[in-house]
C-alpha positions as CSV (number, residue, x, y, z in Angstrom):
1,M,-17.4,-8.0,9.4
2,W,-13.7,-7.6,10.3
3,N,-11.9,-4.9,8.3
4,M,-8.1,-4.8,8.7
5,D,-7.8,-2.0,6.1
6,K,-8.2,0.7,8.7
7,L,-5.6,-0.6,11.1
8,D,-2.5,1.6,11.3
9,F,1.1,0.9,12.3
10,N,4.5,2.5,12.2
11,F,7.4,1.3,10.2
12,P,11.0,2.6,9.8
13,C,12.2,4.3,6.6
14,P,14.8,2.1,5.0
15,K,17.0,5.2,4.3
16,C,16.8,7.2,7.5
17,N,15.1,4.9,10.0
18,F,12.4,7.5,10.8
19,Q,9.1,5.9,12.0
20,N,6.3,6.6,9.5
21,P,2.6,5.7,9.9
22,A,0.8,3.6,7.3
23,T,-2.5,1.7,7.1
24,V,-3.0,-1.9,6.1
25,R,-4.9,-0.6,3.1
26,Q,-2.0,1.5,1.9
27,V,0.2,-1.6,2.0
28,R,-2.4,-3.9,0.4
29,T,-3.0,-1.4,-2.5
30,R,0.7,-0.7,-3.0
31,G,0.4,2.9,-1.9
32,R,3.2,5.4,-1.9
33,I,4.0,7.7,1.1
34,I,6.6,10.3,1.7
35,C,9.0,9.7,4.6
36,R,8.4,12.4,7.2
37,G,12.1,12.3,8.1
38,C,14.1,12.4,4.8
39,K,11.3,13.1,2.3
40,T,12.0,10.0,0.3
41,E,9.1,8.5,-1.6
42,L,8.4,5.0,-0.3
43,Q,6.5,2.3,-2.3
44,L,4.6,0.1,0.1
45,T,4.3,-3.6,-0.9
46,D,3.0,-6.8,0.6
47,T,5.1,-9.3,-1.4
48,R,3.8,-12.4,0.2
49,A,0.2,-11.3,0.6
50,S,0.6,-11.6,4.4
51,F,-2.0,-9.0,5.1
52,K,-4.6,-10.6,2.9
53,R,-3.9,-14.1,4.5
54,A,-4.1,-12.6,8.0
55,N,-7.4,-10.8,7.2
56,N,-8.9,-14.0,5.8
57,S,-7.7,-16.0,8.9
58,I,-9.1,-13.5,11.3
59,A,-12.5,-13.4,9.5
60,R,-12.8,-17.2,9.6
61,A,-11.9,-17.2,13.4
62,L,-14.5,-14.5,14.1
63,E,-17.2,-16.4,12.2
64,G,-16.4,-19.5,14.3
65,I,-16.7,-17.5,17.5
66,A,-19.9,-15.9,16.5
67,G,-21.5,-19.3,16.0
68,Q,-20.5,-20.2,19.5
69,L,-21.9,-17.1,21.2
70,Q,-25.5,-18.0,21.1
71,I,-27.1,-17.6,24.5
72,K,-30.0,-19.9,25.5
73,I,-32.5,-18.4,27.9
74,N,-35.0,-20.7,29.7
75,L,-38.1,-19.0,31.0
């Protein structure tokens, strides 16, 4: 099963623009991180549930592909 929670990405600090790493899970669970540049505490949020919608969309697509990957072997 597809799990987007472990995917990581970088995002800029809104205060100092330093690139900070985060995971999808940290955003989904409204985690807090400390900026590595200016040491400001950042609250991560997914206000439109875009990660949840994307995860559901990807899971549906993968299920559709899995159904089409059946190989027939004639002996």
